[in-house]
C-alpha positions as MATLAB code, in Angstrom:
seq = 'MKYFKYSYALIFTSFLLLTVGGLVSCKKDYLTDGGLAKAYSSYSTYDYLANHPYHDFDTVIMIINHFGLKDSVNAAGTFFAPTDYSINRFMSNEQITSMDSLYAHISSKFLTQFMFSDSTITLRNASINPVLHQNWADTVCGVKKFAYTYGTANSAFTYYILQYVQINGALDGSSGPVGNDPADAVLNCQTTGIKTSSGTNLNVLANNSNLKGR';
ca = [
     -26.539   15.326  -16.377;
     -28.010   12.026  -17.154;
     -26.509    8.895  -15.333;
     -29.219    6.597  -15.828;
     -30.801    5.778  -19.235;
     -33.519    3.386  -20.389;
     -33.138    2.970  -24.132;
     -34.523   -0.268  -25.236;
     -32.317   -1.082  -28.334;
     -28.482   -1.087  -28.819;
     -27.989   -0.952  -32.759;
     -24.810   -1.109  -34.680;
     -24.743   -1.409  -38.422;
     -24.668   -5.237  -39.611;
     -24.599   -6.622  -36.062;
     -26.682   -9.400  -34.425;
     -27.308   -9.038  -30.918;
     -28.610  -12.152  -28.893;
     -29.210  -12.452  -25.327;
     -28.614  -15.880  -23.888;
     -28.533  -16.947  -20.114;
     -28.588  -13.034  -19.332;
     -25.540  -12.283  -21.379;
     -25.525  -10.105  -24.433;
     -23.657  -11.569  -27.384;
     -21.191   -9.946  -29.762;
     -21.876   -9.681  -33.383;
     -22.610  -12.972  -35.208;
     -19.671  -15.422  -35.986;
     -21.284  -18.658  -36.793;
     -19.580  -21.870  -37.301;
     -21.164  -22.374  -40.534;
     -19.961  -19.236  -42.197;
     -16.949  -18.549  -40.413;
     -17.093  -14.692  -41.130;
     -17.839  -11.419  -39.233;
     -19.743   -8.489  -40.831;
     -17.584   -5.529  -41.734;
     -17.947   -2.249  -39.795;
     -16.107    0.860  -40.433;
     -16.840    4.545  -38.964;
     -15.897    7.653  -40.421;
     -15.635    9.124  -36.873;
     -12.452    8.953  -34.641;
     -12.973    6.642  -31.600;
     -13.772    9.601  -29.361;
     -16.231   11.102  -31.695;
     -17.859    7.858  -32.336;
     -18.718    7.334  -28.651;
     -19.565   11.133  -28.280;
     -22.116   10.917  -31.182;
     -23.649    7.604  -30.508;
     -27.305    7.821  -31.586;
     -28.571    6.257  -28.390;
     -26.165    8.341  -26.022;
     -24.937    5.045  -24.593;
     -21.471    6.596  -23.873;
     -22.411   10.063  -22.530;
     -20.950    9.133  -18.930;
     -17.992    7.374  -20.584;
     -17.136   10.538  -22.436;
     -17.480   12.560  -19.147;
     -14.812   10.173  -17.687;
     -12.534   10.635  -20.673;
     -12.736   14.264  -20.576;
     -12.186   14.384  -16.762;
      -8.868   12.386  -17.022;
      -7.776   13.829  -20.209;
      -7.784   10.659  -22.111;
      -9.211   11.825  -25.475;
      -5.765   11.645  -27.277;
      -5.310    8.080  -25.774;
      -8.926    6.833  -26.830;
      -8.137    7.924  -30.369;
      -4.533    6.538  -30.298;
      -5.414    3.044  -28.888;
      -4.961    0.105  -31.185;
      -7.778   -1.778  -29.290;
     -10.483   -0.193  -26.925;
     -12.812   -2.401  -25.021;
     -15.461    0.287  -24.367;
     -17.682   -0.035  -21.356;
     -21.483    1.542  -21.718;
     -23.063    3.853  -19.388;
     -25.220    1.075  -18.396;
     -22.211   -0.627  -16.739;
     -20.914    2.738  -15.344;
     -24.206    3.099  -13.678;
     -23.879   -0.600  -12.287;
     -20.603    0.135  -10.917;
     -21.909    3.507   -9.375;
     -24.746    1.738   -7.661;
     -22.672   -1.167   -6.312;
     -20.152    1.290   -4.865;
     -22.984    3.715   -3.491;
     -21.526    6.609   -5.723;
     -24.375    9.209   -6.502;
     -22.400   12.007   -8.318;
     -19.869   12.234  -10.936;
     -17.526   14.225   -8.574;
     -17.719   11.234   -6.025;
     -17.094    8.804   -9.044;
     -13.892   10.808  -10.050;
     -12.675   10.617   -6.447;
     -13.247    6.772   -6.507;
     -11.416    5.853   -9.497;
      -8.342    6.874  -11.694;
      -7.445    7.140  -15.494;
      -6.729    3.321  -15.066;
     -10.526    2.611  -14.880;
     -10.512    3.144  -18.711;
      -7.054    2.569  -19.690;
      -7.284   -1.018  -18.570;
      -9.335   -1.468  -21.638;
      -6.875    0.168  -24.030;
      -4.203   -1.705  -25.923;
      -1.506   -0.800  -28.518;
      -2.302   -3.962  -30.424;
      -5.171   -3.375  -33.031;
      -5.671   -7.014  -33.735;
      -7.396   -7.948  -30.561;
     -10.578   -9.097  -32.482;
     -12.884  -11.889  -32.246;
     -11.850  -13.351  -35.355;
      -8.307  -13.546  -34.064;
      -9.127  -14.870  -30.492;
      -8.649  -18.213  -29.324;
     -10.808  -20.437  -26.834;
      -7.865  -20.248  -24.250;
      -7.076  -16.826  -22.780;
      -4.190  -14.852  -24.566;
      -2.391  -12.424  -22.427;
      -2.055   -8.740  -23.200;
      -0.696   -5.987  -21.451;
      -2.988   -2.862  -21.319;
      -2.191    0.722  -21.016;
      -2.837    0.618  -17.245;
       0.272   -1.480  -16.964;
      -1.526   -4.600  -15.912;
      -1.997   -7.831  -17.654;
      -5.436   -9.257  -18.807;
      -6.639  -12.120  -21.054;
      -8.846  -12.062  -23.999;
     -10.624  -15.069  -25.409;
     -13.512  -16.356  -27.160;
     -16.568  -18.354  -25.869;
     -18.783  -20.684  -27.806;
     -22.582  -20.551  -27.332;
     -24.947  -22.861  -28.996;
     -28.413  -21.497  -29.783;
     -31.160  -23.992  -30.418;
     -34.440  -23.460  -32.255;
     -37.414  -25.808  -32.879;
     -35.689  -27.305  -35.888;
     -32.008  -26.375  -35.707;
     -29.063  -25.154  -33.731;
     -26.054  -23.096  -34.382;
     -22.977  -22.016  -32.425;
     -21.639  -18.491  -32.425;
     -18.740  -16.783  -30.487;
     -18.521  -13.955  -28.055;
     -15.268  -12.135  -27.335;
     -14.438  -12.015  -23.593;
     -12.138   -9.591  -21.741;
     -10.639  -11.365  -18.611;
      -9.617   -9.299  -15.636;
      -6.882  -11.311  -13.896;
      -6.866  -11.354  -10.092;
      -3.570  -12.764   -9.024;
      -2.651  -15.732  -11.313;
      -4.806  -16.508  -14.189;
      -7.516  -19.010  -13.379;
      -6.518  -22.525  -14.548;
      -2.687  -21.542  -14.755;
       0.115  -23.208  -12.961;
       0.793  -20.168  -11.075;
       0.401  -19.602   -7.362;
      -3.157  -19.799   -6.356;
      -3.297  -18.861   -2.612;
      -6.459  -16.740   -1.855;
      -6.759  -15.217   -5.292;
     -10.305  -14.181   -6.025;
     -11.825  -15.739   -9.263;
     -11.033  -13.761  -12.428;
     -13.786  -11.420  -13.729;
     -14.734  -12.280  -17.183;
     -16.528   -9.301  -19.124;
     -18.403  -10.306  -22.330;
     -18.462   -8.183  -25.302;
     -21.880   -7.223  -26.944;
     -20.288   -5.863  -30.139;
     -16.887   -6.280  -31.796;
     -14.825   -5.112  -34.623;
     -15.752   -1.381  -34.973;
     -12.983    0.206  -36.996;
     -12.761    3.917  -36.410;
     -11.145    6.591  -38.653;
      -8.437    7.103  -35.859;
      -7.471    3.094  -36.340;
      -8.926    1.857  -33.325;
     -10.501   -1.599  -33.178;
     -13.371   -0.861  -31.045;
     -14.971   -3.644  -29.028;
     -18.108   -2.589  -26.767;
     -18.527   -4.450  -23.414;
     -21.823   -5.786  -22.414;
     -24.192   -3.571  -20.690;
     -24.298   -5.903  -17.558;
     -20.568   -6.001  -17.057;
     -19.419   -5.805  -13.494;
     -16.656   -3.058  -13.581;
     -13.921   -2.759  -11.060;
     -12.565    0.526   -9.772;
      -8.823    1.221  -10.312;
];
């Protein structure tokens, strides 16, 4: 089994991947053009992940199979898919050295927290302030976009990335009780808006995402 991979490129048709401040960006959404590249896959969501040319979702597929989530993955309106890199990061942080240990450490909510009935959770529809959504793990998360300005010698342009916000207690910045709530975890997307043949809007989380066990 391969738990750690070292491919140096993550390529999706018509997407621009940029790294700024150690973060991997979503596909381009410049203020100057206001549009996103179109992306459609003839694969179902499950098959898209299983047949990825760089095998960036092999471990994710193993988790899906273990918890019997294939139908859920294909039925989801939106899925924020983690990559194997972020799974490996989670295993390293938790000192998990085998898949059996990983399965004992997590539940199906490890992935269903990233699944939604709503198929319109896209970069195009996102706002600067977090919009709350209930996921299939029966918890509430936030989704928002964040603007980056990228400068060159002669010009600068601004682009947005889509962010998934794991809410810990009350949403950061809200008027709800604060107490000892830890800070919310913000996970960036590196690719957004892949439309699969099963109808899912697929957003891919950045390789350096810090996942939490559930």
